[in-house]
Every structure is written in structure tokens, then in C-alpha cells.
C-alpha positions as CSV (number, residue, x, y, z in Angstrom):
1,M,105.0,173.1,69.7
2,I,107.5,174.7,71.6
3,D,105.2,175.2,74.6
4,D,104.4,171.5,74.5
5,M,108.0,170.5,74.3
6,Q,108.8,172.7,77.1
7,A,105.5,171.3,79.3
8,A,106.8,167.5,78.3
9,F,110.0,168.2,79.3
10,R,109.0,168.9,82.6
11,D,106.4,166.8,83.1
12,V,108.9,164.3,82.0
13,A,111.4,164.7,84.5
14,E,109.3,165.4,87.2
15,I,108.2,161.7,86.8
16,F,111.6,160.7,87.0
17,Q,112.5,162.9,89.6
18,F,109.4,161.4,92.0
19,E,110.2,157.7,90.9
20,H,114.0,158.7,92.4
21,W,112.4,160.1,95.3
22,I,110.5,157.4,96.2
23,R,113.5,154.7,95.6
24,F,115.9,156.9,98.2
25,Y,113.3,156.7,101.1
26,F,111.3,153.7,100.4
27,S,113.0,151.1,98.9
28,K,113.5,148.6,101.6
29,Q,115.8,144.8,101.4
30,R,113.1,142.1,101.6
31,G,115.3,139.0,102.1
32,E,116.9,138.7,98.3
33,K,114.7,141.5,96.9
34,M,114.7,145.4,96.9
35,V,111.1,146.2,97.9
36,L,109.5,150.2,97.4
37,E,107.2,149.9,100.7
38,M,105.2,153.5,101.2
39,P,103.8,153.6,104.2
40,P,100.4,154.1,104.0
41,E,100.4,157.7,105.6
42,A,103.5,158.5,103.1
43,A,101.6,157.6,100.2
44,A,99.3,159.5,101.1
45,Q,100.7,162.8,101.9
46,A,102.7,162.3,98.2
47,K,99.2,161.6,96.5
48,Q,97.4,164.6,98.5
49,S,100.5,167.1,97.4
50,H,100.9,165.9,93.8
51,P,98.2,164.4,92.3
52,Q,99.3,164.4,89.1
53,L,101.8,161.5,90.3
54,A,99.3,159.5,92.3
55,G,99.2,156.9,89.3
56,L,102.7,156.5,90.1
57,I,102.9,155.7,93.8
58,D,100.1,153.0,92.8
59,T,102.3,151.8,89.9
60,L,105.3,151.7,92.2
61,N,104.4,151.1,95.8
62,N,104.7,147.4,97.0
63,S,106.5,146.5,94.3
64,E,110.1,144.5,93.7
65,I,112.0,146.6,91.5
66,D,115.7,146.7,90.1
67,Y,117.2,148.7,87.5
68,E,115.4,147.4,85.0
69,S,112.4,147.3,86.2
70,S,112.2,150.6,87.9
71,V,113.3,151.5,83.8
72,R,110.6,149.8,83.0
73,Q,107.7,151.0,85.3
74,V,108.4,154.7,84.5
75,G,108.8,154.2,80.7
76,E,105.5,152.7,80.9
77,Y,103.8,154.9,83.0
78,V,105.5,157.7,80.7
79,H,103.5,156.3,78.1
80,K,100.9,155.5,79.3
81,S,99.6,159.1,81.5
82,L,102.2,161.5,78.7
83,D,102.6,160.1,75.1
84,G,98.9,160.4,73.6
85,P,96.8,161.4,76.4
86,K,98.5,164.5,77.3
87,Y,101.0,165.6,74.8
88,G,100.6,164.3,70.8
89,Q,103.0,161.1,70.1
90,R,106.2,162.7,69.1
91,V,106.3,164.9,71.5
92,V,106.7,162.9,74.7
93,P,109.9,161.0,72.1
94,A,111.4,164.0,71.4
95,V,111.7,165.3,75.2
96,L,113.4,161.6,76.1
97,D,115.9,161.2,73.5
98,S,117.0,165.2,73.8
99,K,120.4,166.0,74.8
100,D,118.8,168.9,77.4
101,F,116.5,165.8,79.0
102,K,120.0,163.9,79.7
103,V,121.5,167.0,80.5
104,D,118.8,167.6,83.2
105,L,118.8,163.6,84.6
106,H,122.8,163.9,85.3
107,L,122.2,166.8,86.8
108,F,119.9,165.5,89.2
109,S,121.9,162.5,89.8
110,L,124.4,164.4,90.4
111,W,123.0,166.4,93.1
112,V,121.1,163.2,94.6
113,R,124.7,162.0,95.2
114,G,125.8,165.5,96.1
115,H,123.7,166.1,98.6
116,E,122.8,162.3,100.5
117,A,123.8,163.7,103.5
118,L,121.3,166.3,103.8
119,L,118.7,164.0,102.2
120,D,119.1,161.1,104.6
121,E,118.9,163.2,107.4
122,K,115.0,163.2,107.3
123,I,112.4,162.0,104.8
124,L,111.7,165.6,102.3
125,D,108.3,166.3,100.7
126,F,109.4,165.6,97.2
127,G,108.1,169.5,96.8
128,E,111.3,170.8,99.1
129,W,113.8,167.7,96.7
130,T,112.5,169.7,93.6
131,S,112.8,173.4,95.2
132,L,116.9,172.2,96.6
133,F,117.7,170.7,92.9
134,A,116.2,173.7,91.2
135,A,118.3,175.9,93.3
136,W,121.4,174.7,92.9
137,K,120.6,174.3,89.4
138,A,120.9,177.9,89.4
139,T,123.8,178.5,90.6
140,D,126.7,180.0,87.9
141,Q,128.8,176.8,88.5
142,V,125.9,173.9,87.6
143,Q,124.9,176.5,84.7
144,R,128.7,176.6,83.7
145,Y,128.7,172.8,83.8
146,A,126.2,171.8,82.1
147,E,126.6,174.1,78.9
148,S,129.8,172.5,78.7
149,L,127.6,169.0,79.1
150,R,124.9,170.0,76.5
151,R,128.0,171.5,73.8
152,A,129.9,167.4,74.6
153,D,129.3,165.3,71.6
154,K,127.6,162.8,74.5
155,V,126.1,163.4,77.4
156,E,126.9,160.2,79.8
157,H,123.7,159.9,82.6
158,E,125.1,158.0,84.9
159,V,122.6,155.4,86.8
160,G,124.9,152.8,88.4
161,G,122.3,150.3,89.5
162,A,121.9,152.0,92.3
163,I,118.7,151.7,94.2
164,H,119.8,154.2,97.4
């Protein structure tokens, strides 16, 4: 069960991070609406590099987005692809409710905000994002901060409703 929890944690985190990567690079203002528009070559490259996330690309590409729809679409995708098909029905909800997952989401959000200038220089592959995030997260300072969050009564995941 612990192995399932760890694997599910990685899979769920990857989905949340990938959705953020797509929003970061491919959100476009269309009149009053924000839309995710991945160019066909970018979608094909991402599907080839990350085939386990191809369904999420198909779900999100060319869709209108706002905070609520992003949360709903990611939640539905996690449920459809992991909760039952890959893991027992109690595993994914346990991951989503865990303090470790909330800390990881918070850290990812901080990392994106803190490295936005670097990330904006050019479109980085999602694999590059995950490598950069992992290296940052492994630093002593971030490890100490993460530990302080895990000891806290409540972890607030800052979203702010921002698309990018």
C-alpha cells in the first residue's frame, strides 16, 4: 500500500504540474475568454515525450479555461485515469488529502512564481521543468521550508486564480 501511495503521489503530482506547464505556455486571450491552444507540433512533441499524459493534452487543448474549469478538468482526469483504473479507489483520494501532497503543490507554485523569468525565456519541455523543480526542491533551504510546512497545522496552497 505504501508503494501504491508513493506511485500515486508521483502520478497525481505529475498531472497537476503538467496542467500548469500547459497553462503557463499555451494560454491565450481570445476576446473575453482564456483558451488553451497548443500548436499541433507542440502537442505532438509533448505526447511523444510524455505518452502517459496524452489524454490530458486532448482534454485541455482548445478549451476555455478559468480557475474552476482547470480544477474540474484536472480532477476529472485524475479520477478517470488513476482512481480505479490504476490504483485502488481509496489511494488517490488519500494522496489528494495528504499534507505531503499539499506541501508539494505549494512548493511547485512557489517555484513557478520564483522562476517565472527563466521559464518565460523560451518554452521548456515539461521534462526540463520537472528536473529543474526537483533540483530546487532538493536544496537544503527548500527542504527545511518543506519540513516546516509539514509540521504546520494547515498548508495553504496559493493559487490566486492566475492563469500565467
